[in-house]
N, C-alpha and C positions, 0 to 999 in steps of 0.2 A: 229707411233711414232718411232723415231730413237734410237737405242741402243747406248748410248754414248761411251761404251767400245769397241764394235765391228764394229760400223759404219753400222749397218743394221737396217731395220725396225723390230719392235717387232712382226709384223704379218707375216713376211716372213717365209718360210719353214725352218726346222731345220734338214732335213734328211742328210744322209751320203754325198750325192752329194753336198749339200749346204756347209757342213763343209769342204769337200775337197777343194771346190772352194775358200772358205774363207781363209783356211790355205795357199793356193797358193798365194792369194793376200797379205797376211801378210808377207810371205817369200820374195815376190817380193819387197814389200814396204821396208822391212828391208835391202834388198840388195842394193836398190837405195839410201837410206838415211843412211849415216854413223851414228853410235851411238854418242851422245853428251857426251863428257868427264864429269865425275861425278863432277868435280870441277867447271864446267862452269854453275854456278847457277845465274840466273838474279838477279841484285841488288834490284829489286823492292820488294822482299820479305824479311821478317825479319829473324833474326838469328835462331829462333826456327823453322821457316818454312824450312830453308836450312838444318838444322840438321835432320828434319823429312824426307826430301827427301832422304838424304844419308842413312837413316835407312830403307827406303822402305815403309814409311807410305803413300806416295802418290800412291794410287792404280791406278789412272787414269791420264795419262800424259796430257790429254786434259783439265783437271781442271785449270791448271796454265795459259792456253791460254784463257779460257773462263771466268776467274775471279771467280773460284769456292771457296768453303769454305776452311778455313785454316785447315791444317791437325792436329793441336793441339786443335781444337774445337772452335776457335773464330768465331764469327758470321760475322765479317766484310769481305768485298771482297778486294782482293789485287788490288791496283790501278796501272795502267800502268805508268811507268816513275816517280814513286813516291818513295821518300826515307823514307816514313813513315814505321815504323817497326811494326811487329805483336807483341803486348804487352804480356809480360810474365804474367802468372796468378797471380803472387804476386806483380805486379806493383802497385804503389800508385794510378794509374788511375783507378784501378778496385777494390780497397779495402781501407778501413780506419780502422785501428785496434782500434782506440778510437775516434769516431766521436765527434766533438765539440758540446757542449750544447749551444744553442742559445736563447737569449731573444730578443723579438721584441716589441718596444714601438711605437705605432701608426699604427693601422690596417685599415686605410682608403682605398681610391681607389687605392693607390699605395702600401702602406705597406702590406695590406692584401694579395693580390696576390703574392707579393714577398716572404712573410713568408710562404705561401702555397707551393711555388716552392721549398723552402728549405726542407719542410716536404716531398714532393714528391721525393727529392733526397736522403732521408734517414736520415736527421738530426732531432734531437729532438728540437722542437721550442715551447717556451712558450711566449705568447703574452699578451699585455695589451693595452686596449683602453677604455676610459670612455663611448664611444658610444655603446649602446646595439646592434644596427644594425651592426656595424663593428665587434663586438664580434661574432654575429651569422654567419656572412659571413666568418670570419676567421676559426671558428670551422668547418664549412662545408668543408674547405680546409685542415682539419687535424691538425690545430694549437691548442695546448692546451691553453685555455684562462684563465688567472689568474684574480682574482677579485680585487687584490691590487698590486701595483707596486712592493713592496718588494718580493712578491711571484713569480713574473715574472722573476726577475733577480737573485734570490737566486741560487748560484752555477753555474752561467752562465760563459762560457769561452769568449763569444763575445756577445755584446749588440748592436743591430741596433736601431737607432732612425729615424723615418720618420714623422716629425711634421711640422705644418704650418709656424712657424717663429722662429727666433733666441731667442727671449725672452722666449718662451715656452721650447725650447731645454735646455737653461741654467737652467731654473727652475727645469725641470724634472731631470737633471743630478746633479745639485749642491745644491739645497735646502735641508734643514733638512728633513730627511726621504726620500730623493731622491734616485736615482739609485746608486750613489757612496757610500752611507751609507750602502748598502746591497750587494754590488758586491765584489766577492773575489779579493784579492790583485793581481795585475798584469793582470787583465782581459782587454780585448780590447773593446773600444767603437768606433763604426762606425756611424757617423751621415750622413745620406743620405738626410736630409732635405735641402731645398734651403734657405740659411740665408745670412745675411750680412757678409762681409769679416772680419770686425773687431771682431765680436762676434766669428767667427770661430777660429780666432787666439787666442782670450782670452780663449776659451774652450780648445785648445791645451795646453796652459800654465796651466790652472786650473786643468785639468784632470791628466796630467802627473805629476803635482806637488803633487798630492795625491797618487801617486804610481800606476797609471793605464796607459794604452796606448790609443792613440786617432788618428783617421783619419777623415778628412772632405771629404766625398765621395758622392756628389750630383750626380743625374742621369739625363739622357735625354732619351726620348722614349715614355713617356706618359703611360696611363693606358694599352694600347695594348702591349707595350714593357714590362711592368711589368708582365702582364699575360703570355706573350710568353717567358719570360726569355731572352730577346734580348736587354736590356737596355745598354746604354753607361754610364760607370762609369768614373768620373773625380775625381781623388784622390789626396788629399793634405796630406802630412805627410812623415814619414820616409819610405824608401824602405823596411826596415825590418818589419815594421808593416803591410805594404801592402802585403808582402809575407805571413804573418801569416793569413791575412784575405782572401787571394786569393782563396782558395778552396771554400769558401762560395760565394764570389763575382762572381766567374765564373759560378756558377749555375744560377745567376740572370742576367748575362751580355752577350751581344753579343761582346762588346769590353770593355777593361779596359785600361785607360790611367793614368800613374803617372804624374800628372801635375806639381808637384814640392813640396815645403815644406808647412808648415802650412798655410792654407787659399788659397792655389793655386787651389784646387778643386772648391771652391766657386767662385773664380775669373773667371775660365773658364766657369762655369755654367751661371753666370750672363751675361757675354759677349755673350754667345750663345743664351740665351733666349731673350736678347735685340734684337739680329738679327732676331730671330723668330717673334717677335712682329712686327718689321718693314716689314719683308717679308709677314706676314699675311695681313697687311694693303695694301701692294702693290697687293697682290692676290685679295683682295676684290675689288679694283678699276679695275684691269685687267679683272676679270671675269664679272663684271657688264658692263664694256665697250663692251666686246665681245658679251654679250647678247643683249645690246641695238643696236649694229650694225648688228644684225640679224644672228649671227653665232650660229650654233648648239653647245650647251655647251659640249656635249660629243666629238664632232669633235675638237673644240678648245682645250679641255683638252689634247687630243692625240697629237695635234700640239705642245702645250706649254711644255708638258712633255719631249719631246725629243729636245727641242730648248733652247735658252739661257734664257728664262723666267722660266725655271723649278726650283723647290725648294722642300724641304721636306714638306712645308706647302701645296703646290699645290698637291703633290702626296697623301697626307693623309687627307687634310682638304678642298678640292675643294668645294666651297660654293653653288653649284647648285645641287638640288636633283637628285639622281639616277646616278650620274657620278662616284663617288668614294664610294665604299661600306662602308668604315670605317668612312666616314665624318659625323660629328654631325648634319649637315643640314638635314640629312635623319631622324633625331629624334628630330626635333624642337630645335636643339642645346643643348639638354640635354646630360649630361655626358661629357667626355673629359677633356680638360684643362680649368678650370674655369677662367672667366674674372678676378675675384678678385685675383687669384693666379698669373696670368700674370701681373696684375697691380703691385702686390707686387714685382715681379722680375724686372720689368722695372724700378720701383722706386729705388730699390737697385742698379741697374746698373747706374742710373743717379747719385746717391749719390757717388758711386765709381768713376764715371767720374769726378765729381766736385772735389773729393779729389785728383785726378790726374791732375787737371787743364784743363780738356777737356770740350768743348761745344759740346753737342750731340743733334742737332736740330731734326733729324728724330725720335730719341727715345723720345724726348719731345713731338712731335706731336702724336706718338703712345700712350703715356701715357695719353694725353688729350682725345684721342678717347676712351680709356678704361674707363676713368672717366665718359664720357658721357653714356656709356653702364651701368655703375653702377648706375648713377643717374636715368636711365630709369628702374631700377629694374632688370637688367640682370647680376648681379654680379656672380650668380651661373651658368650661361650659358657658353657654350664653346666659346673660344676666336675667333673662326671663325665667330661668330655672328657679328664681325666688319663689315661684308658685309652689314648689315642693316643700317649702317651709310652712306653708299654710295648709296644704291638703294632706300632709302627713306621709308623703311618699318618699321623702329624702332618705337614702340609705344611711345606715349607721356609719360613723366615722371609721375609716379603715376598710370597709367592705367593698369599696369601689376604688380601683386604682385609677389615678388620674394620669393618663398617658400624655395629656397635652399640657400639663402644668409647666410653668416657667422654670 
């Protein structure tokens, strides 16, 4: 083992001869290398680190070359050629004097893991969902589960909703004895459901008209992104409200985009999911064609992944068993992004397109394929099951009971 301070192995002798030789080397080294002026501190370290060096806190000069620990106790490593500073202990990045109290309505496949991530980040989260299974799962992630809606939102600073459709979001928020009837004045409501654009805009007007704040903030990334905290947030509303919610959203997100004003988040989400449905249909045809032409699925996947046919759907949902670990095909298409939900999103996108005077033939074809899957009893299966429409393995309608249908 080499002694980092003296440049010798720990098992080398330490007698007088050795020390004399070592001191001679040190004197020679110092004679050859002129001392660096104290003001010549590399920019890659933060202000506290530079002060610490001037005060003599850096006991070993080699640390700054090898990326050692910060002299004021921070665990990160200094990065070469980076302007990132070493944060002060009282920065807002390391503490929150008064953590926001959060209510979460809708603890399903997406909402449950997202609420759990906020708990793991140190926030107090009270959730509500009528499903007992969702309640148990959320409780396992540290979420305090309320038995009634009023209990969940009492005293909350921010309320997130993650629900299946716009009608339900409006009912939960605006109906008598709903969220707004029990929420403190000025609280912020963040709807991360995927709903129609018109309802999102109506909710902005209705919620703010009653003295609260509102953001439409749908997400992309699926159940894996929800669990990993790497979702993409598409936010519609004021920049001021987004900044108020940002500390919470950034726990859940890999990226956050301010798409624009009221309804802009939903507009971005519907266009994105329409593209995903079309991409998935193309993936189903391409993967099946490659298989029928005798190509090894794993080899073709590797080719397509780095070629012009690549897509998010290919990288995450490739529909041949054993090729992509996260793909639902490995689990008989259970879990993931349900056909019924994709059908809802594509339908909303087509409605928005009609309102904008657009004909969207590829989206219309994808919608028809999703309807065929639903008719076959596959509404609760993952959207990548579209491959069964291509390879001819879809069961006849009525032959498969759909236990997970809505």
